[in-house]
PDB file of N, CA, C and O in Angstrom:
ATOM      1  N   MET A   1     -53.252 133.781 -93.139  1.00  0.00           N
ATOM      2  CA  MET A   1     -53.704 133.166 -91.905  1.00  0.00           C
ATOM      3  C   MET A   1     -53.396 131.675 -91.894  1.00  0.00           C
ATOM      4  O   MET A   1     -53.093 131.107 -90.844  1.00  0.00           O
ATOM      5  N   ASP A   2     -53.474 131.033 -93.078  1.00  0.00           N
ATOM      6  CA  ASP A   2     -53.171 129.615 -93.157  1.00  0.00           C
ATOM      7  C   ASP A   2     -51.703 129.341 -92.864  1.00  0.00           C
ATOM      8  O   ASP A   2     -51.357 128.304 -92.300  1.00  0.00           O
ATOM      9  N   VAL A   3     -50.846 130.275 -93.249  1.00  0.00           N
ATOM     10  CA  VAL A   3     -49.420 130.109 -92.986  1.00  0.00           C
ATOM     11  C   VAL A   3     -49.159 130.142 -91.489  1.00  0.00           C
ATOM     12  O   VAL A   3     -48.354 129.361 -90.982  1.00  0.00           O
ATOM     13  N   LEU A   4     -49.825 131.032 -90.784  1.00  0.00           N
ATOM     14  CA  LEU A   4     -49.660 131.135 -89.341  1.00  0.00           C
ATOM     15  C   LEU A   4     -50.164 129.874 -88.647  1.00  0.00           C
ATOM     16  O   LEU A   4     -49.530 129.389 -87.710  1.00  0.00           O
ATOM     17  N   LYS A   5     -51.288 129.343 -89.093  1.00  0.00           N
ATOM     18  CA  LYS A   5     -51.815 128.103 -88.530  1.00  0.00           C
ATOM     19  C   LYS A   5     -50.844 126.951 -88.766  1.00  0.00           C
ATOM     20  O   LYS A   5     -50.618 126.132 -87.874  1.00  0.00           O
ATOM     21  N   ALA A   6     -50.278 126.888 -89.952  1.00  0.00           N
ATOM     22  CA  ALA A   6     -49.314 125.831 -90.263  1.00  0.00           C
ATOM     23  C   ALA A   6     -48.058 125.975 -89.408  1.00  0.00           C
ATOM     24  O   ALA A   6     -47.483 124.975 -88.977  1.00  0.00           O
ATOM     25  N   LEU A   7     -47.635 127.198 -89.162  1.00  0.00           N
ATOM     26  CA  LEU A   7     -46.463 127.432 -88.338  1.00  0.00           C
ATOM     27  C   LEU A   7     -46.702 126.997 -86.898  1.00  0.00           C
ATOM     28  O   LEU A   7     -45.837 126.369 -86.287  1.00  0.00           O
ATOM     29  N   VAL A   8     -47.859 127.325 -86.358  1.00  0.00           N
ATOM     30  CA  VAL A   8     -48.176 126.966 -84.975  1.00  0.00           C
ATOM     31  C   VAL A   8     -48.288 125.451 -84.811  1.00  0.00           C
ATOM     32  O   VAL A   8     -47.998 124.921 -83.738  1.00  0.00           O
ATOM     33  N   ARG A   9     -48.703 124.758 -85.861  1.00  0.00           N
ATOM     34  CA  ARG A   9     -48.839 123.301 -85.802  1.00  0.00           C
ATOM     35  C   ARG A   9     -47.545 122.567 -86.134  1.00  0.00           C
ATOM     36  O   ARG A   9     -47.484 121.344 -86.018  1.00  0.00           O
ATOM     37  N   SER A  10     -46.527 123.286 -86.540  1.00  0.00           N
ATOM     38  CA  SER A  10     -45.285 122.680 -86.994  1.00  0.00           C
ATOM     39  C   SER A  10     -44.440 122.184 -85.816  1.00  0.00           C
ATOM     40  O   SER A  10     -44.113 122.946 -84.907  1.00  0.00           O
ATOM     41  N   ARG A  11     -44.098 120.907 -85.851  1.00  0.00           N
ATOM     42  CA  ARG A  11     -43.217 120.349 -84.823  1.00  0.00           C
ATOM     43  C   ARG A  11     -41.816 120.934 -84.950  1.00  0.00           C
ATOM     44  O   ARG A  11     -41.140 121.148 -83.944  1.00  0.00           O
ATOM     45  N   LYS A  12     -41.381 121.192 -86.167  1.00  0.00           N
ATOM     46  CA  LYS A  12     -40.055 121.776 -86.383  1.00  0.00           C
ATOM     47  C   LYS A  12     -39.975 123.172 -85.766  1.00  0.00           C
ATOM     48  O   LYS A  12     -38.964 123.527 -85.160  1.00  0.00           O
ATOM     49  N   PHE A  13     -41.027 123.955 -85.918  1.00  0.00           N
ATOM     50  CA  PHE A  13     -41.043 125.302 -85.353  1.00  0.00           C
ATOM     51  C   PHE A  13     -40.920 125.257 -83.836  1.00  0.00           C
ATOM     52  O   PHE A  13     -40.106 125.980 -83.260  1.00  0.00           O
ATOM     53  N   TRP A  14     -41.705 124.428 -83.191  1.00  0.00           N
ATOM     54  CA  TRP A  14     -41.682 124.368 -81.729  1.00  0.00           C
ATOM     55  C   TRP A  14     -40.375 123.797 -81.197  1.00  0.00           C
ATOM     56  O   TRP A  14     -39.919 124.204 -80.129  1.00  0.00           O
ATOM     57  N   LEU A  15     -39.764 122.866 -81.918  1.00  0.00           N
ATOM     58  CA  LEU A  15     -38.448 122.386 -81.517  1.00  0.00           C
ATOM     59  C   LEU A  15     -37.407 123.490 -81.649  1.00  0.00           C
ATOM     60  O   LEU A  15     -36.519 123.600 -80.804  1.00  0.00           O
ATOM     61  N   ALA A  16     -37.500 124.303 -82.685  1.00  0.00           N
ATOM     62  CA  ALA A  16     -36.579 125.418 -82.850  1.00  0.00           C
ATOM     63  C   ALA A  16     -36.769 126.457 -81.740  1.00  0.00           C
ATOM     64  O   ALA A  16     -35.793 127.001 -81.223  1.00  0.00           O
ATOM     65  N   VAL A  17     -38.011 126.727 -81.382  1.00  0.00           N
ATOM     66  CA  VAL A  17     -38.279 127.655 -80.271  1.00  0.00           C
ATOM     67  C   VAL A  17     -37.687 127.100 -78.977  1.00  0.00           C
ATOM     68  O   VAL A  17     -37.067 127.835 -78.208  1.00  0.00           O
ATOM     69  N   PHE A  18     -37.880 125.797 -78.737  1.00  0.00           N
ATOM     70  CA  PHE A  18     -37.298 125.161 -77.557  1.00  0.00           C
ATOM     71  C   PHE A  18     -35.784 125.285 -77.562  1.00  0.00           C
ATOM     72  O   PHE A  18     -35.187 125.570 -76.524  1.00  0.00           O
ATOM     73  N   ALA A  19     -35.153 125.076 -78.710  1.00  0.00           N
ATOM     74  CA  ALA A  19     -33.697 125.145 -78.800  1.00  0.00           C
ATOM     75  C   ALA A  19     -33.184 126.540 -78.460  1.00  0.00           C
ATOM     76  O   ALA A  19     -32.180 126.684 -77.763  1.00  0.00           O
ATOM     77  N   VAL A  20     -33.869 127.557 -78.949  1.00  0.00           N
ATOM     78  CA  VAL A  20     -33.453 128.928 -78.652  1.00  0.00           C
ATOM     79  C   VAL A  20     -33.616 129.229 -77.164  1.00  0.00           C
ATOM     80  O   VAL A  20     -32.728 129.814 -76.545  1.00  0.00           O
ATOM     81  N   ILE A  21     -34.740 128.833 -76.597  1.00  0.00           N
ATOM     82  CA  ILE A  21     -34.993 129.091 -75.174  1.00  0.00           C
ATOM     83  C   ILE A  21     -33.989 128.361 -74.303  1.00  0.00           C
ATOM     84  O   ILE A  21     -33.448 128.942 -73.361  1.00  0.00           O
ATOM     85  N   GLN A  22     -33.727 127.074 -74.607  1.00  0.00           N
ATOM     86  CA  GLN A  22     -32.796 126.328 -73.771  1.00  0.00           C
ATOM     87  C   GLN A  22     -31.383 126.882 -73.897  1.00  0.00           C
ATOM     88  O   GLN A  22     -30.633 126.876 -72.920  1.00  0.00           O
ATOM     89  N   ALA A  23     -31.006 127.359 -75.074  1.00  0.00           N
ATOM     90  CA  ALA A  23     -29.677 127.944 -75.236  1.00  0.00           C
ATOM     91  C   ALA A  23     -29.542 129.210 -74.403  1.00  0.00           C
ATOM     92  O   ALA A  23     -28.508 129.441 -73.776  1.00  0.00           O
ATOM     93  N   ILE A  24     -30.578 130.023 -74.398  1.00  0.00           N
ATOM     94  CA  ILE A  24     -30.553 131.260 -73.609  1.00  0.00           C
ATOM     95  C   ILE A  24     -30.525 130.947 -72.118  1.00  0.00           C
ATOM     96  O   ILE A  24     -29.742 131.536 -71.373  1.00  0.00           O
ATOM     97  N   VAL A  25     -31.372 130.027 -71.686  1.00  0.00           N
ATOM     98  CA  VAL A  25     -31.436 129.680 -70.262  1.00  0.00           C
ATOM     99  C   VAL A  25     -30.117 129.081 -69.793  1.00  0.00           C
ATOM    100  O   VAL A  25     -29.586 129.488 -68.760  1.00  0.00           O
ATOM    101  N   PHE A  26     -29.584 128.117 -70.542  1.00  0.00           N
ATOM    102  CA  PHE A  26     -28.343 127.469 -70.119  1.00  0.00           C
ATOM    103  C   PHE A  26     -27.155 128.414 -70.174  1.00  0.00           C
ATOM    104  O   PHE A  26     -26.177 128.218 -69.453  1.00  0.00           O
ATOM    105  N   GLN A  27     -27.224 129.433 -71.014  1.00  0.00           N
ATOM    106  CA  GLN A  27     -26.137 130.403 -71.088  1.00  0.00           C
ATOM    107  C   GLN A  27     -26.063 131.248 -69.821  1.00  0.00           C
ATOM    108  O   GLN A  27     -24.976 131.616 -69.377  1.00  0.00           O
ATOM    109  N   PHE A  28     -27.228 131.555 -69.240  1.00  0.00           N
ATOM    110  CA  PHE A  28     -27.243 132.472 -68.098  1.00  0.00           C
ATOM    111  C   PHE A  28     -27.452 131.796 -66.753  1.00  0.00           C
ATOM    112  O   PHE A  28     -27.336 132.455 -65.720  1.00  0.00           O
ATOM    113  N   VAL A  29     -27.756 130.503 -66.731  1.00  0.00           N
ATOM    114  CA  VAL A  29     -27.927 129.786 -65.464  1.00  0.00           C
ATOM    115  C   VAL A  29     -26.623 129.070 -65.147  1.00  0.00           C
ATOM    116  O   VAL A  29     -26.160 128.239 -65.928  1.00  0.00           O
ATOM    117  N   PRO A  30     -26.034 129.390 -64.005  1.00  0.00           N
ATOM    118  CA  PRO A  30     -24.777 128.720 -63.659  1.00  0.00           C
ATOM    119  C   PRO A  30     -25.023 127.256 -63.278  1.00  0.00           C
ATOM    120  O   PRO A  30     -26.116 126.884 -62.851  1.00  0.00           O
ATOM    121  N   GLY A  31     -24.007 126.458 -63.439  1.00  0.00           N
ATOM    122  CA  GLY A  31     -24.105 125.057 -63.053  1.00  0.00           C
ATOM    123  C   GLY A  31     -24.228 124.102 -64.224  1.00  0.00           C
ATOM    124  O   GLY A  31     -24.092 122.891 -64.044  1.00  0.00           O
ATOM    125  N   PHE A  32     -24.478 124.608 -65.401  1.00  0.00           N
ATOM    126  CA  PHE A  32     -24.558 123.772 -66.590  1.00  0.00           C
ATOM    127  C   PHE A  32     -23.284 123.968 -67.404  1.00  0.00           C
ATOM    128  O   PHE A  32     -22.884 125.095 -67.695  1.00  0.00           O
ATOM    129  N   SER A  33     -22.665 122.868 -67.760  1.00  0.00           N
ATOM    130  CA  SER A  33     -21.471 122.991 -68.589  1.00  0.00           C
ATOM    131  C   SER A  33     -21.882 123.268 -70.034  1.00  0.00           C
ATOM    132  O   SER A  33     -23.011 123.000 -70.444  1.00  0.00           O
ATOM    133  N   GLU A  34     -20.952 123.799 -70.773  1.00  0.00           N
ATOM    134  CA  GLU A  34     -21.230 124.135 -72.170  1.00  0.00           C
ATOM    135  C   GLU A  34     -21.539 122.880 -72.981  1.00  0.00           C
ATOM    136  O   GLU A  34     -22.336 122.926 -73.917  1.00  0.00           O
ATOM    137  N   GLU A  35     -20.910 121.759 -72.623  1.00  0.00           N
ATOM    138  CA  GLU A  35     -21.136 120.511 -73.346  1.00  0.00           C
ATOM    139  C   GLU A  35     -22.573 120.035 -73.215  1.00  0.00           C
ATOM    140  O   GLU A  35     -23.120 119.447 -74.148  1.00  0.00           O
ATOM    141  N   VAL A  36     -23.188 120.284 -72.065  1.00  0.00           N
ATOM    142  CA  VAL A  36     -24.562 119.831 -71.837  1.00  0.00           C
ATOM    143  C   VAL A  36     -25.515 120.550 -72.778  1.00  0.00           C
ATOM    144  O   VAL A  36     -26.292 119.901 -73.478  1.00  0.00           O
ATOM    145  N   TRP A  37     -25.472 121.863 -72.808  1.00  0.00           N
ATOM    146  CA  TRP A  37     -26.452 122.567 -73.648  1.00  0.00           C
ATOM    147  C   TRP A  37     -26.135 122.441 -75.122  1.00  0.00           C
ATOM    148  O   TRP A  37     -27.042 122.514 -75.951  1.00  0.00           O
ATOM    149  N   GLN A  38     -24.863 122.254 -75.475  1.00  0.00           N
ATOM    150  CA  GLN A  38     -24.548 122.007 -76.876  1.00  0.00           C
ATOM    151  C   GLN A  38     -25.032 120.626 -77.314  1.00  0.00           C
ATOM    152  O   GLN A  38     -25.463 120.444 -78.453  1.00  0.00           O
ATOM    153  N   SER A  39     -24.961 119.663 -76.410  1.00  0.00           N
ATOM    154  CA  SER A  39     -25.470 118.323 -76.724  1.00  0.00           C
ATOM    155  C   SER A  39     -26.976 118.341 -76.923  1.00  0.00           C
ATOM    156  O   SER A  39     -27.493 117.702 -77.839  1.00  0.00           O
ATOM    157  N   ILE A  40     -27.672 119.065 -76.076  1.00  0.00           N
ATOM    158  CA  ILE A  40     -29.127 119.175 -76.214  1.00  0.00           C
ATOM    159  C   ILE A  40     -29.466 119.888 -77.525  1.00  0.00           C
ATOM    160  O   ILE A  40     -30.391 119.481 -78.229  1.00  0.00           O
ATOM    161  N   ALA A  41     -28.734 120.933 -77.851  1.00  0.00           N
ATOM    162  CA  ALA A  41     -28.978 121.650 -79.108  1.00  0.00           C
ATOM    163  C   ALA A  41     -28.727 120.741 -80.311  1.00  0.00           C
ATOM    164  O   ALA A  41     -29.462 120.797 -81.296  1.00  0.00           O
ATOM    165  N   ALA A  42     -27.700 119.911 -80.233  1.00  0.00           N
ATOM    166  CA  ALA A  42     -27.410 118.981 -81.327  1.00  0.00           C
ATOM    167  C   ALA A  42     -28.528 117.951 -81.472  1.00  0.00           C
ATOM    168  O   ALA A  42     -28.917 117.618 -82.591  1.00  0.00           O
ATOM    169  N   LEU A  43     -29.042 117.451 -80.370  1.00  0.00           N
ATOM    170  CA  LEU A  43     -30.147 116.493 -80.423  1.00  0.00           C
ATOM    171  C   LEU A  43     -31.398 117.127 -81.033  1.00  0.00           C
ATOM    172  O   LEU A  43     -32.103 116.492 -81.816  1.00  0.00           O
ATOM    173  N   VAL A  44     -31.663 118.363 -80.676  1.00  0.00           N
ATOM    174  CA  VAL A  44     -32.824 119.059 -81.238  1.00  0.00           C
ATOM    175  C   VAL A  44     -32.642 119.260 -82.740  1.00  0.00           C
ATOM    176  O   VAL A  44     -33.603 119.135 -83.500  1.00  0.00           O
ATOM    177  N   MET A  45     -31.424 119.570 -83.176  1.00  0.00           N
ATOM    178  CA  MET A  45     -31.182 119.727 -84.609  1.00  0.00           C
ATOM    179  C   MET A  45     -31.389 118.410 -85.347  1.00  0.00           C
ATOM    180  O   MET A  45     -31.921 118.395 -86.457  1.00  0.00           O
ATOM    181  N   VAL A  46     -30.973 117.307 -84.735  1.00  0.00           N
ATOM    182  CA  VAL A  46     -31.192 115.993 -85.355  1.00  0.00           C
ATOM    183  C   VAL A  46     -32.686 115.696 -85.453  1.00  0.00           C
ATOM    184  O   VAL A  46     -33.151 115.174 -86.466  1.00  0.00           O
ATOM    185  N   LEU A  47     -33.435 116.025 -84.407  1.00  0.00           N
ATOM    186  CA  LEU A  47     -34.889 115.828 -84.441  1.00  0.00           C
ATOM    187  C   LEU A  47     -35.540 116.662 -85.538  1.00  0.00           C
ATOM    188  O   LEU A  47     -36.403 116.168 -86.264  1.00  0.00           O
ATOM    189  N   ILE A  48     -35.137 117.904 -85.660  1.00  0.00           N
ATOM    190  CA  ILE A  48     -35.690 118.772 -86.699  1.00  0.00           C
ATOM    191  C   ILE A  48     -35.365 118.207 -88.080  1.00  0.00           C
ATOM    192  O   ILE A  48     -36.219 118.201 -88.966  1.00  0.00           O
ATOM    193  N   GLY A  49     -34.141 117.737 -88.262  1.00  0.00           N
ATOM    194  CA  GLY A  49     -33.762 117.141 -89.536  1.00  0.00           C
ATOM    195  C   GLY A  49     -34.556 115.887 -89.844  1.00  0.00           C
ATOM    196  O   GLY A  49     -34.970 115.677 -90.984  1.00  0.00           O
ATOM    197  N   ALA A  50     -34.772 115.049 -88.837  1.00  0.00           N
ATOM    198  CA  ALA A  50     -35.545 113.818 -89.039  1.00  0.00           C
ATOM    199  C   ALA A  50     -36.995 114.139 -89.404  1.00  0.00           C
ATOM    200  O   ALA A  50     -37.578 113.484 -90.268  1.00  0.00           O
ATOM    201  N   ILE A  51     -37.564 115.127 -88.760  1.00  0.00           N
ATOM    202  CA  ILE A  51     -38.935 115.524 -89.075  1.00  0.00           C
ATOM    203  C   ILE A  51     -39.003 116.101 -90.489  1.00  0.00           C
ATOM    204  O   ILE A  51     -39.969 115.858 -91.213  1.00  0.00           O
ATOM    205  N   ALA A  52     -37.979 116.864 -90.884  1.00  0.00           N
ATOM    206  CA  ALA A  52     -37.948 117.421 -92.239  1.00  0.00           C
ATOM    207  C   ALA A  52     -37.877 116.306 -93.277  1.00  0.00           C
ATOM    208  O   ALA A  52     -38.539 116.384 -94.312  1.00  0.00           O
ATOM    209  N   VAL A  53     -37.084 115.274 -93.013  1.00  0.00           N
ATOM    210  CA  VAL A  53     -37.000 114.142 -93.935  1.00  0.00           C
ATOM    211  C   VAL A  53     -38.333 113.413 -93.996  1.00  0.00           C
ATOM    212  O   VAL A  53     -38.782 113.014 -95.070  1.00  0.00           O
ATOM    213  N   GLU A  54     -38.966 113.241 -92.837  1.00  0.00           N
ATOM    214  CA  GLU A  54     -40.277 112.596 -92.786  1.00  0.00           C
ATOM    215  C   GLU A  54     -41.318 113.390 -93.589  1.00  0.00           C
ATOM    216  O   GLU A  54     -42.110 112.810 -94.331  1.00  0.00           O
ATOM    217  N   ASP A  55     -41.307 114.710 -93.436  1.00  0.00           N
ATOM    218  CA  ASP A  55     -42.251 115.562 -94.178  1.00  0.00           C
ATOM    219  C   ASP A  55     -41.973 115.499 -95.679  1.00  0.00           C
ATOM    220  O   ASP A  55     -42.904 115.447 -96.483  1.00  0.00           O
ATOM    221  N   ALA A  56     -40.693 115.503 -96.057  1.00  0.00           N
ATOM    222  CA  ALA A  56     -40.360 115.425 -97.475  1.00  0.00           C
ATOM    223  C   ALA A  56     -40.792 114.084 -98.075  1.00  0.00           C
ATOM    224  O   ALA A  56     -41.293 114.035 -99.198  1.00  0.00           O
ATOM    225  N   ALA A  57     -40.597 113.010 -97.329  1.00  0.00           N
ATOM    226  CA  ALA A  57     -41.012 111.687 -97.822  1.00  0.00           C
ATOM    227  C   ALA A  57     -42.523 111.619 -97.980  1.00  0.00           C
ATOM    228  O   ALA A  57     -43.027 110.991 -98.912  1.00  0.00           O
ATOM    229  N   ALA A  58     -43.242 112.263 -97.074  1.00  0.00           N
ATOM    230  CA  ALA A  58     -44.716 112.254 -97.166  1.00  0.00           C
ATOM    231  C   ALA A  58     -45.175 113.052 -98.397  1.00  0.00           C
ATOM    232  O   ALA A  58     -46.141 112.671 -99.058  1.00  0.00           O
ATOM    233  N   LYS A  59     -44.486 114.152 -98.702  1.00  0.00           N
ATOM    234  CA  LYS A  59     -44.877 114.961 -99.857  1.00  0.00           C
ATOM    235  C   LYS A  59     -44.568 114.261-101.176  1.00  0.00           C
ATOM    236  O   LYS A  59     -45.300 114.407-102.154  1.00  0.00           O
ATOM    237  N   VAL A  60     -43.472 113.497-101.191  1.00  0.00           N
ATOM    238  CA  VAL A  60     -43.089 112.780-102.408  1.00  0.00           C
ATOM    239  C   VAL A  60     -43.923 111.522-102.579  1.00  0.00           C
ATOM    240  O   VAL A  60     -44.086 111.021-103.692  1.00  0.00           O
ATOM    241  N   GLY A  61     -44.444 111.021-101.481  1.00  0.00           N
ATOM    242  CA  GLY A  61     -45.271 109.824-101.536  1.00  0.00           C
ATOM    243  C   GLY A  61     -44.532 108.555-101.181  1.00  0.00           C
ATOM    244  O   GLY A  61     -44.981 107.462-101.525  1.00  0.00           O
ATOM    245  N   LEU A  62     -43.398 108.677-100.493  1.00  0.00           N
ATOM    246  CA  LEU A  62     -42.622 107.516-100.105  1.00  0.00           C
ATOM    247  C   LEU A  62     -43.058 106.928 -98.779  1.00  0.00           C
ATOM    248  O   LEU A  62     -42.712 105.792 -98.455  1.00  0.00           O
ATOM    249  N   LYS A  63     -43.807 107.684 -98.022  1.00  0.00           N
ATOM    250  CA  LYS A  63     -44.248 107.221 -96.710  1.00  0.00           C
ATOM    251  C   LYS A  63     -45.419 106.268 -96.870  1.00  0.00           C
ATOM    252  O   LYS A  63     -46.360 106.529 -97.619  1.00  0.00           O
ATOM    253  N   ARG A  64     -45.340 105.167 -96.155  1.00  0.00           N
ATOM    254  CA  ARG A  64     -46.420 104.148 -96.250  1.00  0.00           C
ATOM    255  C   ARG A  64     -47.410 104.319 -95.150  1.00  0.00           C
ATOM    256  O   ARG A  64     -48.378 103.563 -95.067  1.00  0.00           O
TER     257      ARG A  64
END
């Protein structure tokens, strides 16, 4: 149960869910170029990576 609570509170999880939803929506909604949704997906991946680095620094004790 604690794992599920941690997952629901995870910013990385919700960003990943957003990325999947936006990829599906932009794939089937006309009017969006492929570059637009790929750019948004790339930005979300950068955010997830930054949050992962932040979490790792906090666990190691580098965060002030």
